Phi, psi and omega in degrees: 000135178284120184255352179262117179269124176284136180223161170236125175276106183286330178246160173223148171289135184285136172231171178301331184278331183250006182299134178227117190301316185295310184288331178290317180289324180299318185267357179230081185297336180290324180285323179299317178294326177294323178292313181299321182278353177092001180288333174236146177287322188198167171297321180302320177298319176294316183302313181299322186278317192226320191301324181289321179292325183277359182054049179294154184244160170213159177294144176290157185286335185260004193301317186295311180296322181293319178294315182298321179294317179289324180293326177301318176297315182294325181301324178301327181279325180295319183300333181286338185250008179283144174302148185269347185253025181237160174264119180220135187260135175249125183278168180293345178263015176068032173260136179263125182251114180239035178276289179074148183299318180296315182293323179299316176296316182298318188253021172061043181291132175230136174295145176206158173260359180292148182239125173263123184207132176206167183258157174285136175266192188297325186294302177296328176299321175300318180290319175303313183290338180276353185233059184292335176254008179268189179219129186242136174261121171260100187270106189085054189289332189072199176267122186265124178284341171237128180258118184255144181288337185253015179239124174268113184274104183259125187211164173263350179250133184281064174291165180302331186261008178287133177258322181222132176261131182176184183248146182295334182280352183212083181277141185272015189258155175294159173301147171057045182269332188242148180280342179203154175226131173252150172208099182246121178055050184237313192298333174292340184261353182266150186287327182237082185294326178297318176297317179296319177301317179298317183295319183292325177292320181305317186272354180274133179295149169307130184084000179280157185266141174240129176234122188227142174222128180225154182292143170240275179266070178233145174293165175306130183199167159089175184239145000274332178217169177231109185259301196229107164282160182210145177291171170301322177296322178297314181297318179300321184289344178289333190235350193291340179279345185234349178244146168271098186286116187281317179194155166240142189205169173248131174254183183299333182270354184235016178285173180304331181294331177294317177300308185300308183295324181293312179301316185289319177302312182292329175301308180302321178298330186267004181260149171295159190301319180302309181290329178303312179297323178295311183300320181292346174270354180288137180269156176306315182302335181281350185247020189257010179275195175277144187310318184299339183287346185249002187297339178265358180287146182297328181283357169264306185296327187256012174293136187294149177310322181294318180286332172304314175288325182296324189247007185303143171294322176204161176237157183238154182221141179231132181208173180231129181298134175293000000 
């Protein structure tokens, strides 16, 4: 049994020995903007002052060739589990494209330059390491900082680490193809979450592991769209008829403090400078009344329309039948 899982580290922590100006600025857009505006002379200046202490990262110099080599090996396994009755394109870089004009229209595809990227925590890492000879689907993988030989990165965006392009509601794989399926911060962004859930279960082998995370109390965010937040009960009802649910839980990155700080940061960002300063002086105790008590406050009245929608308690719709 193979116990060593091949990986490619796409990023490296920057040191004085491996610092590269171009790659440093590319992966740290805040520094790049500061250099372009003249606030900083160079990325190297920032690194000496702050970047080393902040453990800033940059892409490794060998990452592209290394990912391509590992993807070529993975593509041979992917070909064996693709549906035989579909049209799917394979690029010269061994990426399978199952988007297509009709599916793009059906699932509201929009082009974007935004990058979705986050790291695996202990739960998915344990599953990955337990299946060195298995195959795992990461449905909506985003850009992965570590590229694994046993994880198929399924995405709508052609990131460097994407293996298959497509939509969660219409997976191009045969039934019972994967030993495990991941879906992290994806279901709130798909047009048809019930269909996506069915598809993920369909391609999971009997006895295979499913690990899912979906937004509840989170502001409007993400790519390509943000449709449906769901409670823990809502997430459960998507899968309870077909999975033996072992547990539902909150981890360090998804607790109430994440919701609270996220809302407050975005609220401040949506205020004009004058009201921002006033709002930052507000105490928690000053915000525990009923909502109607604050309707005349500047930090309520002058919050930008974009932030009103991003942070709304509820949205309303009025329409006329065609």
